[in-house]
C-alpha positions, 0 to 999 in steps of 0.5 A, a space after each residue: 457953522 457946521 461944527 457948533 451945531 453938530 456939538 449941540 445936537 450931541 449935547 441935547 441927545 445927551 440930555 434926553 438920555 439923561 432924562 431916561 435913566 431910572 436913577 436921575 432925581 427927575 424919575 425916582 419917584 415913578 421908579 420906585 413905586 414900580 419896583 416896589 410893587 413887584 417886590 413886595 410880590 417876591 419871596 426872593 429879596 425881601 425888601 426893594 432897592 430904589 435910588 434917589 429920593 431915598 423913599 424905599 418900600 420894604 416888606 409889608 406883613 399884614 396882621 389880622 386879628 381876630 378882633 381889635 378890642 380885647 387886650 389880647 389883640 393889642 399885645 398881638 400888635 405890639 409883638 409885631 411891631 416890634 419884630 417890623 421894627 427889628 426886621 425892618 419890614 412894614 407892619 399893617 394891622 388891621 381886623 374885625 372890631 368884633 371877634 364875631 365878624 367871619 365875613 370881616 375877617 374873610 374880606 380883609 384876607 381877601 382884600 390884603 391877597 388882591 393888593 398883593 402884600 408880601 405876606 400875612 400873619 392870620 388869627 383865624 375866627 373860623 377853622 373852616 371859613 378862612 381856609 378858601 381865603 388863606 389857599 387864595 393867598 397861597 395861590 398867589 405866593 403870598 405866605 400865610 403863617 397862622 397864629 393864636 387858632 389853628 385853621 383845618 389842613 395841614 402846615 406846610 400845605 394849607 398854610 404856611 407855618 402855625 404859631 400859636 398856644 397848645 391849647 388843649 395843654 391850657 385846657 389840661 393846666 385849667 382843668 388841674 387849676 380846678 382839681 386843686 381849687 375844689 379838693 377833687 370834688 363838687 359841681 362845675 360850670 363851664 361857660 364856652 365861647 363861641 362855635 367854630 372857634 378852634 383855640 377856645 374849643 381845644 380849651 374847653 376839651 382839655 378841661 372837661 378831659 380832666 373833669 372827666 378822669 376825677 370822679 368827684 366833680 361833675 359837669 353841671 353845664 358845658 354848652 352854653 356859649 358866652 358870645 363875642 364880647 365881655 357884654 354878651 358873656 355877662 348875659 349869658 351868665 345871668 341867665 344861667 344864675 342858678 347853676 351859678 348858684 348851685 356851683 362850686 367852680 367856675 370855667 371860662 375859655 378867654 379874655 371876654 368870657 372870663 370878663 363877663 362872667 367876672 362882672 356877672 359874679 359880681 353883680 349876684 354878689 357872687 365874686 369871691 365866693 366861688 372858684 373861679 379858673 379863667 383864661 387869658 390876661 388884662 389888667 382887670 383879670 389880674 387886679 381880681 386874681 390878686 383880689 381872691 375873686 378868680 383862683 387862676 389864669 391860665 395865660 398865654 403869650 400874644 405878644 410872643 406870638 405876634 412876634 413870632 408869627 411876623 418873623 416867620 413870614 419875613 423868613 419865609 419869604 426870603 428863602 430862610 429856615 424857620 419853624 412851621 409849628 412854634 407852642 409859643 407857651 402857656 402858664 397858669 397864674 396864682 395870687 401866689 405865683 404872680 410875681 415870680 419871674 417866670 410867670 412876669 415872662 409870659 406876661 411881659 412885665 419884666 420888659 
């Protein structure tokens, strides 16, 4: 009787030990969850390796745009998700509905930081207000890659990297286009975007630098702000109708201000009758360009911004080399050059 009982006891002990093995099917789900939570906060491996169920969770990169309604930000999202697919990481794309909601964007950065997301790609609505939330993320070893619009501070110290348009150069190119359109003389109105936006501020200053160098051109209005939406921009434009009617040219520094101004000019019966230099591209704006209602659009490559932002964040997490300050390019689109390969490439219409 002793030997059978001993064998039975040993067998039960072996089964109990097997049940404690993390690789057994009965505990793989819980084991995977615990491992992934830890791996999300490390920059060593870039992914987790849980066995059993095959439901491995990879790195999670939060992409936070300035807003989610404009075509521009949808292109950023497309680029980020393309990089996510190529690199095998999870992309969580979430931002404020409107580009005026700084509090919502700050809250999102704080929430992703608290949740321990692997990395953050951020287009800051305000170059100062987002500085502290970004620093808290860095303190938790979460890399933060800034895209589109600069953040106050030093790259590599106050944020991980910057992937953005040279916005001042974009403003200069816009100014040069205006000079060409006006033949070097006339009155110009500039409708600014919003206070605190570093990207559009640089575009505005770049544009004004060219106007100052052109004695034949006078800027008659440069202190009005469009606001966060095309509707607000349209209202702002209609409130400066006297300046518009006296001007030979108009400049707007982003998608929503350009769209709002276009709508106002159409309502006033002035579309196509005044030289209009805008910034950013969307199907309605490109259509207006081809109709002659807009003379040029200075365009960025938002798809590349989203794509490169995610790539840099993943490289930082994996301890790989990456470019800390990446210029994603800018070009001027006119009706004449719209169908050239170089412009199609910037607009991502070659794919």
